[in-house]
Backbone as a printed PyTorch tensor [residue, N CA C, xyz], in Angstrom:
tensor([[[  71.2300,  -32.2770, -121.9030],
         [  71.7330,  -31.4400, -120.8280],
         [  70.7040,  -30.3690, -120.4600]],

        [[  70.1720,  -29.6540, -121.4740],
         [  69.1630,  -28.6250, -121.2370],
         [  67.9140,  -29.2400, -120.6100]],

        [[  67.5050,  -30.4280, -121.1050],
         [  66.3250,  -31.1000, -120.5660],
         [  66.5410,  -31.5180, -119.1230]],

        [[  67.7760,  -31.9360, -118.7730],
         [  68.0870,  -32.3070, -117.3960],
         [  67.9410,  -31.0980, -116.4750]],

        [[  68.4260,  -29.9330, -116.9450],
         [  68.3050,  -28.7170, -116.1400],
         [  66.8410,  -28.3620, -115.9290]],

        [[  66.0390,  -28.4420, -116.9920],
         [  64.6200,  -28.1100, -116.8780],
         [  63.8880,  -29.1080, -115.9800]],

        [[  64.2530,  -30.3840, -116.0570],
         [  63.6400,  -31.3890, -115.1910],
         [  63.9930,  -31.1050, -113.7330]],

        [[  65.2510,  -30.8020, -113.4760],
         [  65.6930,  -30.4920, -112.1180],
         [  65.0080,  -29.2150, -111.6090]],

        [[  64.8910,  -28.2240, -112.4880],
         [  64.2420,  -26.9700, -112.1100],
         [  62.7620,  -27.1870, -111.8020]],

        [[  62.0620,  -27.9670, -112.6280],
         [  60.6400,  -28.2150, -112.3490],
         [  60.4730,  -28.9840, -111.0450]],

        [[  61.4020,  -29.8620, -110.7300],
         [  61.3330,  -30.5710, -109.4440],
         [  61.4850,  -29.5990, -108.2780]],

        [[  62.3930,  -28.6240, -108.4050],
         [  62.5650,  -27.6180, -107.3520],
         [  61.3000,  -26.7640, -107.2110]],

        [[  60.7110,  -26.3940, -108.3460],
         [  59.4890,  -25.5850, -108.3310],
         [  58.3550,  -26.3460, -107.6440]],

        [[  58.1960,  -27.6120, -108.0190],
         [  57.1370,  -28.4350, -107.4210],
         [  57.3830,  -28.6120, -105.9220]],

        [[  58.6310,  -28.7860, -105.5270],
         [  58.9530,  -28.8880, -104.1010],
         [  58.5480,  -27.6390, -103.3360]],

        [[  58.8130,  -26.4670, -103.9200],
         [  58.4250,  -25.2060, -103.2820],
         [  56.9020,  -25.0930, -103.2180]],

        [[  56.2200,  -25.4970, -104.2900],
         [  54.7500,  -25.4440, -104.3160],
         [  54.1490,  -26.3860, -103.2840]],

        [[  54.7350,  -27.5530, -103.1240],
         [  54.2570,  -28.5070, -102.1150],
         [  54.3980,  -27.8980, -100.7180]],

        [[  55.4950,  -27.1980, -100.4700],
         [  55.6830,  -26.5610,  -99.1640],
         [  54.6130,  -25.4940,  -98.9240]],

        [[  54.3260,  -24.6850,  -99.9360],
         [  53.2820,  -23.6640,  -99.8010],
         [  51.9370,  -24.3300,  -99.5150]],

        [[  51.6260,  -25.3810, -100.2550],
         [  50.3530,  -26.0900, -100.0680],
         [  50.2930,  -26.7610,  -98.6980]],

        [[  51.4130,  -27.3080,  -98.2530],
         [  51.4670,  -27.9600,  -96.9360],
         [  51.1290,  -26.9700,  -95.8330]],

        [[  51.6390,  -25.7540,  -95.9500],
         [  51.4120,  -24.7390,  -94.9260],
         [  50.0120,  -24.1230,  -95.0260]],

        [[  49.5780,  -23.8030,  -96.2480],
         [  48.3110,  -23.0920,  -96.4210],
         [  47.0990,  -23.9850,  -96.6460]],

        [[  47.3040,  -25.1230,  -97.3000],
         [  46.1840,  -25.9790,  -97.6670],
         [  45.4020,  -25.3870,  -98.8280]],

        [[  44.3470,  -26.0720,  -99.2640],
         [  43.5330,  -25.5730, -100.3770],
         [  42.5330,  -24.5130,  -99.9150]],

        [[  41.9450,  -23.8210, -100.8850],
         [  40.8190,  -22.9420, -100.5790],
         [  41.0790,  -21.4540, -100.6150]],

        [[  42.3250,  -21.0240, -100.8560],
         [  42.6170,  -19.5980, -100.9150],
         [  42.5800,  -19.0990, -102.3630]],

        [[  42.7060,  -17.8040, -102.5330],
         [  42.7700,  -17.2110, -103.8630],
         [  44.1230,  -17.4860, -104.5170]],

        [[  44.1210,  -17.4990, -105.8400],
         [  45.3570,  -17.7200, -106.5920],
         [  46.4380,  -16.7170, -106.2020]],

        [[  46.0400,  -15.4780, -105.9730],
         [  47.0080,  -14.4280, -105.6450],
         [  47.7610,  -14.7350, -104.3460]],

        [[  47.0980,  -15.3620, -103.3850],
         [  47.7560,  -15.7250, -102.1250],
         [  48.8150,  -16.7980, -102.3670]],

        [[  48.4680,  -17.8010, -103.1610],
         [  49.4430,  -18.8560, -103.4660],
         [  50.6220,  -18.2900, -104.2530]],

        [[  50.3280,  -17.3850, -105.1820],
         [  51.3960,  -16.7780, -105.9860],
         [  52.3730,  -16.0160, -105.0950]],

        [[  51.8490,  -15.2030, -104.1920],
         [  52.7050,  -14.4250, -103.2960],
         [  53.5500,  -15.3330, -102.4090]],

        [[  52.9400,  -16.3720, -101.8660],
         [  53.6730,  -17.2890, -100.9880],
         [  54.6970,  -18.1120, -101.7590]],

        [[  54.3510,  -18.4950, -102.9790],
         [  55.3020,  -19.2390, -103.8100],
         [  56.5020,  -18.3640, -104.1460]],

        [[  56.2680,  -17.0830, -104.4290],
         [  57.3720,  -16.1560, -104.6830],
         [  58.2740,  -16.0460, -103.4550]],

        [[  57.6700,  -15.9720, -102.2850],
         [  58.4490,  -15.9260, -101.0460],
         [  59.3000,  -17.1910, -100.8990]],

        [[  58.6950,  -18.3240, -101.1840],
         [  59.4160,  -19.6040, -101.0740],
         [  60.5650,  -19.6680, -102.0850]],

        [[  60.3260,  -19.1800, -103.3100],
         [  61.4020,  -19.1480, -104.3110],
         [  62.5570,  -18.2750, -103.8210]],

        [[  62.2300,  -17.1140, -103.2710],
         [  63.2710,  -16.2030, -102.7810],
         [  64.0990,  -16.8630, -101.6910]],

        [[  63.4320,  -17.5520, -100.7610],
         [  64.1440,  -18.2600,  -99.6930],
         [  65.0750,  -19.3300, -100.2430]],

        [[  64.6820,  -19.9470, -101.3620],
         [  65.4590,  -21.0470, -101.9390],
         [  66.4480,  -20.5920, -103.0120]],

        [[  66.5210,  -19.2950, -103.2520],
         [  67.4660,  -18.7730, -104.2390],
         [  67.0800,  -19.0680, -105.6790]],

        [[  65.7960,  -19.2060, -105.9350],
         [  65.2850,  -19.4730, -107.2840],
         [  64.8310,  -18.1380, -107.8750]],

        [[  65.4150,  -17.7550, -109.0190],
         [  65.0340,  -16.4750, -109.6140],
         [  63.7340,  -16.6120, -110.4030]],

        [[  62.9410,  -15.5440, -110.3850],
         [  61.6370,  -15.5830, -111.0380],
         [  61.1950,  -14.1770, -111.4050]],

        [[  60.2370,  -14.1080, -112.3070],
         [  59.5500,  -12.8650, -112.6350],
         [  58.0730,  -13.1040, -112.3780]],

        [[  57.4400,  -12.1380, -111.7580],
         [  56.0270,  -12.2660, -111.3830],
         [  55.1720,  -11.4090, -112.3030]],

        [[  54.0380,  -11.9630, -112.7520],
         [  53.0960,  -11.2640, -113.6280],
         [  53.8280,  -10.6650, -114.8370]],

        [[  54.5870,  -11.5240, -115.5130],
         [  55.3910,  -11.0750, -116.6540],
         [  54.4880,  -10.7520, -117.8440]],

        [[  54.6650,   -9.5450, -118.3370],
         [  53.9160,   -9.0300, -119.4830],
         [  54.1870,   -9.9000, -120.7120]],

        [[  53.1490,  -10.2130, -121.4970],
         [  53.2960,  -11.0690, -122.6650],
         [  52.5200,  -10.4900, -123.8510]],

        [[  53.1860,   -9.6340, -124.6390],
         [  52.5250,   -9.1200, -125.8490],
         [  52.4860,  -10.2110, -126.9160]],

        [[  51.6030,  -10.0530, -127.8840],
         [  51.5670,  -10.9970, -129.0010],
         [  52.0840,  -10.3110, -130.2590]],

        [[  52.5050,  -11.1090, -131.2150],
         [  52.9290,  -10.5970, -132.5160],
         [  51.8650,  -10.9610, -133.5270]],

        [[  51.4450,   -9.9690, -134.2690],
         [  50.4720,  -10.1830, -135.3380],
         [  50.9680,   -9.4550, -136.5650]],

        [[  51.3460,  -10.2300, -137.5880],
         [  51.8380,   -9.6560, -138.8450],
         [  52.8970,   -8.5790, -138.6090]],

        [[  53.9330,   -8.9590, -137.9020],
         [  55.0680,   -8.0750, -137.6120],
         [  54.7250,   -6.8720, -136.7420]],

        [[  53.5790,   -6.9130, -136.0840],
         [  53.1900,   -5.8420, -135.1800],
         [  53.0860,   -6.4220, -133.7730]],

        [[  53.6730,   -5.7380, -132.8240],
         [  53.5790,   -6.1480, -131.4220],
         [  52.3160,   -5.5190, -130.8380]],

        [[  51.4510,   -6.3740, -130.2820],
         [  50.1700,   -5.9120, -129.7560],
         [  50.0580,   -6.3070, -128.2900]],

        [[  49.7750,   -5.3030, -127.4660],
         [  49.5810,   -5.5640, -126.0440],
         [  48.1120,   -5.8840, -125.8090]],

        [[  47.8530,   -7.1400, -125.4680],
         [  46.4750,   -7.5900, -125.2130],
         [  46.2020,   -7.7820, -123.7290]],

        [[  47.1630,   -7.4070, -122.9090],
         [  46.9640,   -7.5370, -121.4660],
         [  47.3130,   -8.9020, -120.9000]],

        [[  47.9330,   -9.7760, -121.7160],
         [  48.3070,  -11.0850, -121.1880],
         [  49.4570,  -10.9490, -120.2060]],

        [[  49.3720,  -11.7280, -119.1350],
         [  50.4280,  -11.7790, -118.1360],
         [  50.5920,  -13.2290, -117.6870]],

        [[  51.8480,  -13.6630, -117.6790],
         [  52.1450,  -14.9980, -117.1680],
         [  52.2950,  -14.8720, -115.6490]],

        [[  51.6940,  -15.7790, -114.9010],
         [  51.7620,  -15.6910, -113.4410],
         [  53.2110,  -15.6070, -112.9780]],

        [[  54.0050,  -16.6070, -113.3450],
         [  55.4140,  -16.6380, -112.9540],
         [  56.2530,  -17.2220, -114.0840]],

        [[  57.4370,  -16.6750, -114.2500],
         [  58.4340,  -17.2650, -115.1370],
         [  59.6660,  -17.5000, -114.2760]],

        [[  60.0950,  -18.7550, -114.1890],
         [  61.1940,  -19.1250, -113.3120],
         [  62.4530,  -19.3780, -114.1320]],

        [[  63.5290,  -18.6880, -113.7190],
         [  64.8480,  -18.8400, -114.3550],
         [  64.7860,  -18.6400, -115.8760]],

        [[  63.7990,  -17.9040, -116.3470],
         [  63.5810,  -17.6580, -117.7810],
         [  63.3910,  -18.9500, -118.5680]],

        [[  63.0330,  -20.0510, -117.8680],
         [  62.9490,  -21.3740, -118.4820],
         [  61.6160,  -22.0760, -118.3040]],

        [[  60.8560,  -21.7060, -117.2660],
         [  59.6150,  -22.4170, -116.9540],
         [  58.5130,  -21.3960, -116.6610]],

        [[  57.3910,  -21.5560, -117.3520],
         [  56.2170,  -20.7220, -117.0960],
         [  55.3330,  -21.4590, -116.0960]],

        [[  54.8780,  -20.7420, -115.0790],
         [  53.9810,  -21.3340, -114.0960],
         [  52.6360,  -20.6170, -114.1780]],

        [[  51.5930,  -21.4040, -114.3380],
         [  50.2340,  -20.8770, -114.3080],
         [  49.5920,  -21.4320, -113.0460]],

        [[  49.1870,  -20.5400, -112.1580],
         [  48.6170,  -20.9230, -110.8720],
         [  47.0960,  -20.8940, -110.9520]],

        [[  46.4870,  -21.9470, -110.4350],
         [  45.0340,  -22.0340, -110.3650],
         [  44.6220,  -22.4180, -108.9560]],

        [[  43.3870,  -22.0770, -108.6270],
         [  42.7620,  -22.5340, -107.3900],
         [  41.3040,  -22.8260, -107.7450]],

        [[  41.1220,  -23.9430, -108.4450],
         [  39.8170,  -24.3060, -109.0110],
         [  39.4530,  -25.7320, -108.5990]],

        [[  38.1600,  -26.0630, -108.7380],
         [  37.7130,  -27.4080, -108.3860],
         [  38.3390,  -28.4720, -109.2750]],

        [[  38.5350,  -28.1310, -110.5510],
         [  39.0450,  -29.1100, -111.5040],
         [  39.7930,  -28.3870, -112.6210]],

        [[  40.8670,  -28.9900, -113.0710],
         [  41.5900,  -28.4680, -114.2310],
         [  40.8430,  -28.9140, -115.4830]],

        [[  40.5530,  -27.9610, -116.3410],
         [  39.8730,  -28.2330, -117.6030],
         [  40.8350,  -28.0360, -118.7680]],

        [[  40.4940,  -28.5800, -119.9280],
         [  41.3560,  -28.3890, -121.1040],
         [  41.6600,  -26.9220, -121.4230]],

        [[  40.7470,  -26.0120, -121.1150],
         [  40.9880,  -24.5870, -121.3710],
         [  42.1590,  -24.0660, -120.5450]],

        [[  42.3630,  -24.6010, -119.3490],
         [  43.4910,  -24.1890, -118.5140],
         [  44.8030,  -24.6370, -119.1500]],

        [[  44.8220,  -25.8750, -119.6520],
         [  46.0160,  -26.3750, -120.3250],
         [  46.2700,  -25.5950, -121.6090]],

        [[  45.1970,  -25.2720, -122.3470],
         [  45.3290,  -24.4990, -123.5830],
         [  45.9170,  -23.1190, -123.2920]],

        [[  45.4960,  -22.5070, -122.1900],
         [  46.0250,  -21.2030, -121.8030],
         [  47.5390,  -21.2730, -121.6030]],

        [[  47.9910,  -22.2710, -120.8600],
         [  49.4200,  -22.4200, -120.6080],
         [  50.1650,  -22.7150, -121.9030]],

        [[  49.6340,  -23.6000, -122.7380],
         [  50.2980,  -23.9060, -124.0130],
         [  50.4070,  -22.6570, -124.8910]],

        [[  49.4020,  -21.8130, -124.8650],
         [  49.4500,  -20.5660, -125.6220],
         [  50.5480,  -19.6520, -125.0800]],

        [[  50.6640,  -19.5520, -123.7660],
         [  51.7340,  -18.7510, -123.1750],
         [  53.0980,  -19.2870, -123.5790]],

        [[  53.2430,  -20.6080, -123.6070],
         [  54.5150,  -21.1990, -124.0150],
         [  54.8160,  -20.8570, -125.4690]],

        [[  53.8260,  -21.0010, -126.3110],
         [  54.0040,  -20.7090, -127.7370],
         [  54.4110,  -19.2570, -127.9530]],

        [[  53.6840,  -18.3300, -127.3460],
         [  53.9530,  -16.9040, -127.5550],
         [  55.2970,  -16.4850, -126.9540]],

        [[  55.6290,  -17.0210, -125.7970],
         [  56.8580,  -16.6200, -125.1020],
         [  58.1110,  -17.2840, -125.6480]],

        [[  57.9500,  -18.4300, -126.3160],
         [  59.1150,  -19.1730, -126.7860],
         [  59.7330,  -20.0630, -125.7210]],

        [[  59.1100,  -20.1150, -124.5550],
         [  59.5750,  -20.9910, -123.4800],
         [  58.9630,  -22.3690, -123.7100]],

        [[  59.7360,  -23.4060, -123.5030],
         [  59.2980,  -24.7570, -123.8680],
         [  58.5470,  -25.5100, -122.7800]],

        [[  58.7970,  -25.1920, -121.5160],
         [  58.2410,  -25.9860, -120.4120],
         [  57.3520,  -25.1140, -119.5340]],

        [[  56.2090,  -25.6930, -119.1340],
         [  55.3110,  -24.9790, -118.2430],
         [  54.7340,  -25.9100, -117.1920]],

        [[  54.3820,  -25.3310, -116.0620],
         [  53.7080,  -26.0730, -114.9970],
         [  52.3770,  -25.4070, -114.7180]],

        [[  51.3390,  -26.1970, -114.7290],
         [  50.0070,  -25.7650, -114.3340],
         [  49.8060,  -26.3350, -112.9350]],

        [[  49.6580,  -25.4480, -111.9550],
         [  49.5770,  -25.8880, -110.5670],
         [  48.2380,  -25.4630, -109.9810]],

        [[  47.4210,  -26.4540, -109.6210],
         [  46.1240,  -26.1980, -109.0070],
         [  46.2380,  -26.4010, -107.4990]],

        [[  46.2700,  -25.2940, -106.7600],
         [  46.4140,  -25.3670, -105.3120],
         [  45.1370,  -25.8000, -104.6080]],

        [[  44.0520,  -25.9020, -105.3370],
         [  42.7940,  -26.3430, -104.7200],
         [  42.6540,  -27.8700, -104.8210]],

        [[  43.7450,  -28.5510, -104.6010],
         [  43.7750,  -30.0150, -104.6270],
         [  44.0340,  -30.5240, -103.2130]],

        [[  43.4390,  -31.6530, -102.9020],
         [  43.6510,  -32.2360, -101.5740],
         [  45.1320,  -32.5820, -101.3940]],

        [[  45.6930,  -33.2360, -102.4160],
         [  47.1220,  -33.5440, -102.4560],
         [  47.6780,  -32.7770, -103.6490]],

        [[  48.6100,  -31.8640, -103.4120],
         [  49.0290,  -30.9470, -104.4760],
         [  49.5370,  -31.6560, -105.7190]],

        [[  50.3000,  -32.7060, -105.5680],
         [  50.8920,  -33.3610, -106.7370],
         [  49.8180,  -33.8190, -107.7300]],

        [[  48.6110,  -34.0760, -107.2280],
         [  47.5050,  -34.4500, -108.1200],
         [  47.0140,  -33.2520, -108.9390]],

        [[  47.3610,  -32.0440, -108.5100],
         [  46.9560,  -30.8370, -109.2040],
         [  48.0460,  -30.2240, -110.0610]],

        [[  49.1290,  -30.9580, -110.2840],
         [  50.2450,  -30.4290, -111.0640],
         [  50.2770,  -31.0980, -112.4400]],

        [[  50.3710,  -30.2590, -113.4690],
         [  50.5300,  -30.7480, -114.8480],
         [  51.7730,  -30.1100, -115.4370]],

        [[  52.6450,  -30.9150, -115.9780],
         [  53.8500,  -30.4140, -116.6730],
         [  53.5540,  -30.4780, -118.1590]],

        [[  53.6410,  -29.3490, -118.8410],
         [  53.3630,  -29.2920, -120.2700],
         [  54.6030,  -28.8380, -121.0130]],

        [[  54.8030,  -29.4000, -122.1910],
         [  55.9420,  -29.0410, -123.0300],
         [  55.3950,  -28.6250, -124.3910]],

        [[  55.8810,  -27.4850, -124.8760],
         [  55.4530,  -27.0170, -126.1850],
         [  56.5560,  -27.2960, -127.1860]]])
């Protein structure tokens, strides 16, 4: 049941991202895609947090290292937005680390610098 909700939610997120990409196309800064995606989520009634602070725990101490997740949707999906020529393993590692630290199980890595957006989307599960 929980997995069905997360699958349905990621489909809604990807649909919103496709709409943003359809209108803007590739080549802009990540911040522009993030702002437009937030607007699209608001129009669709999808709740989200933008630039969510992510402290780490080290030996029972909470340490602020300046990490911020681009978007957290419905407290269930972390979105990492990129606008790069190619997704590298370091990008996936970054998202997996955010999932591990946050306790959220599902993440989407979305590269808006793709000719066809769906080719730039990676769904990761921790």
